[in-house]
N, C-alpha and C positions, 0 to 999 in steps of 0.2 A: 676485611670488607668484602661484601658480595653484592654484585649488581644483577638485578632482575630485569629482563627486557621483555616487553609485551607487544603483540601485534595490534590488538584492538583497544588498548588502553593508553592514555596519555595523562600525565600528572602535572598539576599546578600547585605551587606553594601558596597558601593563604595564611592570614593571621589566625593561628589556633587550629588550623585544619589543612588537609590536602584535598584538593578537588581531583577526583578521578573521572576523566572524560572517557566514555565508552562508546565505541562506534561513532565517534566524532560528535554526534548530535544528541547524546544522552550523557548523564553525569550522576555521580553521588559524592558526598563529602564524608571524609573520614577524619575524626578528631585526632589531633596530634598526640594526645595522651595515649590513645589506643595504639598508635604506631610506635611510640616510644617504648612501649612494653616489649616490642619485638626487636629493639635495638636499631630503630630507624635513624638514618643519617641525613639523607637528602633525596629529592626527586627532581627529575628534569626530562621533559618530553615523554618518551615511552620507557624511560628507565627509572627504577627506584633502588636506592642503595641502603643496605643494612650492615651493621657491625657484626651481627650474628650470622655465621655461615649456614646455620640450620633454619634460616628465616623463611625459606621458600614455602614449605608446607604450612607454616603458621600464617603467612601472609595470604596464601590462597584461601585458607579458612576464613580469614578476616574479610577478604573480598566477597566470599559467599554470604557472609553475615550481613554485609552492607548492601548487597545487590537489591534487596527488597526496597531500598530507599532510592532506587533509580528514578530519574526524572528526565523529561524531554526538554531540550533547549529550545525547540521550535514552539511547542504549545504550552510549556511550563507546567505540564501535568505529570503526575506519577506515571511510571511506565513499568510494564511487566515483561521480563525477558523469557522467551520460550526457546528451549534448546533441546538437543537430542537426549539429554539425561533428565529432563524435567518430567518425563512421563506424560506429557500433554500431546495428544494426537493433533495432526495438522488438517484433519478433515472433520467437518461438522460446523464450522463457523463461517460466517460471511464477512468477518472482520480480519481474519489472519489465516495463514496457511494456504491450502489448496481448495479450489472449488471446481468440481467436475459436473458439468451439466449434460453429460452423456454425449459429448461431441469430441471432435479432434482438437477443440480449443480448451485448454486447461488454464484457469485463472490462478495467478500466483500473487500472494499477498504477504510480503515479508515485513511490513511496517504499517502503522497508522499515523495520522497527523498530517497537517498541511501548513504551508507557509502563506496561503491566501485564505480569504473568507468569502468565497464566491456566493453571491446572493441566491443562487439556484441550487446549491449543493444538495444532492439527493441523500447524502449520508451525514450532513451537518458537521463537516470537518473544519478545522482551522482554529484560530484563536478565540473566535466568538462562537461558542458551542456549549451545549448542555453536557457533553461527555466529560467524564472525570478521570478516565484512564486511557493510556495509549499502550500499544503492544509493539514489540520488535522481536523478530525471529532469527535464530542462528542461520547463517547462509548455508552451511553444509547440511544442516537438517532439512532445509527446504529442498535442496537438490536431491538428497537421498530419497525423500518421500515422493518427489516428483518422478524419479526414475522408476519407483515401484508402481506408480499409477500408469506410467507409460507402458511398462511391461504387462500390466493387466489388460490394457487396451489392445495390445498386439497389432497396432497399425502404424503406418508411417504418415508423414504429412501433419505432424502435431504442431500446433501453435501454442507456445508458452506465452500467455498474455499477462504481463505485469500490470494489473489494474487494481491498485490498492485503494483503501479508504483514505484518500488524501493524495499526497504527492510522493511518488517513488524516489525522487532524487534526494530526499532527506535520508535515505538509507545508504550509509556510506559503503557497504560492500556491493552496491548495485552493479558496478561494472564487472566484478568477479562473478556475481550471480548470473548476469547475462552471458558471460563467456562460458560458464559451466553448463547452462541450459542449452546454449547453441551447440556445444560439443556433443550433445546426445544425438546419436545417429538418426533417431526417429523424428527429431525436431526440425521442422522446415523453416519456421519463423519464430523469432522472439519479438513480440510487440510490447510497447510500453506507452501507457497514457501519461501525459505530463502537461502541466500548465506552461512549461517552457522557461519559467523565471530563472531556474538554476541550471538551465542548459547552456553550455558554452561551446565555442568552436572546437576547443581542444577535446572536450568530451565527445562531440560529434565525430571527430577524427578517430577516437578510440573505438567508438561504436561501429564506424564504417569499416575498420580493420577486422572486426569480428565477423562481419557479414551476417546474413540472415535476419538483420534487425530492421524493424519498422517503428517509427515514432508516430504516435497518434497525438497530435498537438491540439490541446483545448484552447482555441483562439475564437473568441466570441464577438469581437468588434475590432475594427481598425482605427476608429476615431478615439484618440487618447482619453478624453474625459469619460466617454461612455465605457470604454474598456476598464478604466479604474473603478467606475461605479459598479460594474458587474463583478469585478474581482473582489469587491469589498475591502480593498486594501489600497491606501493612498500611495504606497511605494511601487505599485505595479507599473512597470515601464513597457508598454506594448510595443514601442518602437524598437527596443532591444530584442524583444521576442520575435518581431518581424525579421530583424536582421539575422538572427540565428536560424529562423525557418528558411530564409532564402539560402543560407549557407548549407543547411542540412539537406535541402532538396537536391543539391548537386552531388551529394555524397551517398545518399541512401534513400530508401523508401520513406516517404513522408505523407501522412494523412492529416489534413486539416479537419478538425472535428468540432465545429461550433454547435452549441445548443441554441435552438430557436426559442427565445423567451418572449411570450406575448407581451406587447406594449413596451418592450425594451429594445430589442435589436433586429426586428424584422427588416428594417431598411439597410442593415449592415450585411445581411446574408448574401445579397447579390454582389456586394463589393468583395466579400470573402471568396465567392465562387471565382470571380475574375482574378483575384490574387493567387488562388491555387492554380488556375490555368497558366498564369504568367510565370510562375516559378516551377511548373511541371509537377505539382503535387496532386494527389487525389483529394477529394473532399467528401466527407460523409456528414450530413446534417442530422442532428439528433433532435427529437421532439422533447421539449421540457415536460416533465411529468410531476404531478403532485404526490408527495410521499408523506406519510404520517410522521416519520422521524427526520424528514428533510426540511430544507428551507423553501418556503413557498411564496415568492413575491408576486406571483401571478396565477391565474387559473389556466390550466393546461388546455391546449387545443385538443379537440376530438381528433382521433387519428384520420378520420375522413377529411377534415379540413386541412390538417397538416400535410397530407399527401397531395391534396389539391394545390396547396401553395408550392410544394416542392416540384410537382409536375410543371407548374407555371414557370418556375425558375429554370427548370431543365430546358424548356422551349425557348425562353428568352436568351439564355446564355449558351445554348448548344453544348450542354454538358450533362454527363450521367451523374445524377445526384441520389437516386434511390438505390441504395446498396443493401444487399442481403448476405446471408451466410455463404452462398455460392461464389460471391465476388471475392471472398477471402479464402476459398478452398475449405470451408468448414463442413464436415460431414458428421453424420450420426455414428456413434460407436455403441458397443455393448454397455449396458448399464452397470454401474458400480453397485453392488448389493447394499441394501439399507438394513442395518440391524434392528431398527424399529420404525414404525410408521405412525402417522397422525392418529391420535386416540389411545396409543399404548401408554400403560403405566410402567415406568422404568425406575429401577433402583440405580442410583448414581452416587458419585462422590464429588462434593463441591471442592474446586481446586483453586480458583483465583477470581478476582472481581471482574464483573462485566464492565462495559464502558459507560453505562448510565448508573446513577446512584442506587436504583432498586434492582440491579441485575447482578447475578453471579454466573460463573461458568462451571459446569459439572462435566464429569467424564464417565462414560459407560461404554463397554464393548468396542473400544477403539475409536470412539467418536467424542467430540465435545458437544455439549448441549447448552445453549444460552437459556438461563432460567430467569424469567421476568417475575416481578412482584415478589422477590425473594428477600426475606428478612434474616435468613440464616447464612452465615459466612463459611462454616466449616462442617465437616462430617458427612455422613450419609444422608440422602434425601430421596424421597419418592416424587417423581415428576410425571405429569401428564404431558405427552408430546402434542403440541399444537401446530407444529410445522415440521415436515420431513422432506419436502421437495428438494431434489438434487443433493441429498445428503447434507443439507443445511438444517440443523435441528434447533427448535425453540420449544420451550415448555414452561409450565407453571407448577409450583409446589402443590402436592395433594396430601 
C-alpha cells in the first residue's frame, strides 16, 4: 500500500465517486471506476491510499485531467485554476491577478466569487449574477509575480491591496498570501476589502500577529433589516460583523468603508461615522456609482452633491471623511509599459473562458486580453483593443 498526502486537497468518499476538495472552497468529482484502474483502496481527509506503489504519477495525471471540472462551493459555478505552469500572465485582467495603476498601491486578485449578493455590487458578484465562471490563482504564483512588479517600481512604501471581485476570505490560502506579501521589504501595508461575514476573532488575531495589515470593512448599515436588504442575503448577520469590527479595531488598523446608496442608507451614514469614532476606526465613505456590468438599484449622486453631503457630515460629526490617496500614503510611480494600446490590432491565442457567456480570455505579449462578443473558444484570433488603460486589456474579434 502507498499513502499519498496533499496540502491543498481533501477527499470525501461518495457513492460511486470520490469528491476532491481543492483549496477548501472548490471541488471536482472523480468516478470510482477511474480510481480503481489505479489500484485505489480508500481516501480520508488529505490522504488517499493505493495498492500500487507506482500510483503517484498516474494519480497526478488523473488529477490534471479532472481539474477542468473544478467548481466553486460558494457560487456553484465552474472555476478555472491559474497557476505558474499554466502559461497565463497575471497582468491584463481586472478579474484576477495583479492590477497596477502606476502608483505605490498594487491590487491583488487571487479569487473571484462572493458569499453575499449586495444590491449595489459594481462587479455583479455573488450567487445572483450573470457570470458563469470563477477564477482561483495559485498563491505562490501571485507572490512571485507581485515581487517582480515591486522590483520594477523600485520604490518603498508599497501597499498590497487585496481587493478581489467578491470576498477574499473565500480564498483559503489568504492568510499565507498576506504573510508572504507582508514579508516583502518594500511592502508597508497589506490591506484587504471584506464584507466581514467570514471574519473571526481568531483570524483577526492571526492578522494582527503579521502586522502591516489593514482591514477595509464594507459595512453599509447598522440597522439589521436594512443591512440584510443591502447585502442581498437573508443570512447576513450585521450584529456579528459589528462585534468582529469592535474586536479588530483594538488589534489592528480598521477602516469602515460604507457605500452611500441614494434612497437606501443615507440616514445610516451618520450612525456609521459615530460607530467608527466610538471604536477608534477610520471611516471612508464611498459614492455609489452606476456601472454597465454592475447592479444598479439607484441613480448615482453627482460627485458635487456627494461631496456636499460628506462635507455636511464632517461638520456635524467633527470627523475627517473626505479621504484621498495622500491619506493612505499612495504615490505615483513609473508606468508599467503597455505592449499594445487602444485601437491596435493584436494576434493572440484564446486560452480559457471569460466570466460572461460571450467572453473569452486571450494571451499575447505577456498580457491577458478579455475578448467580448467572441464566438470562438480556441486557437489564434485577431483582436482590436478597445481598452488598454492601466494594462487592463479588453478587445473584440476582427
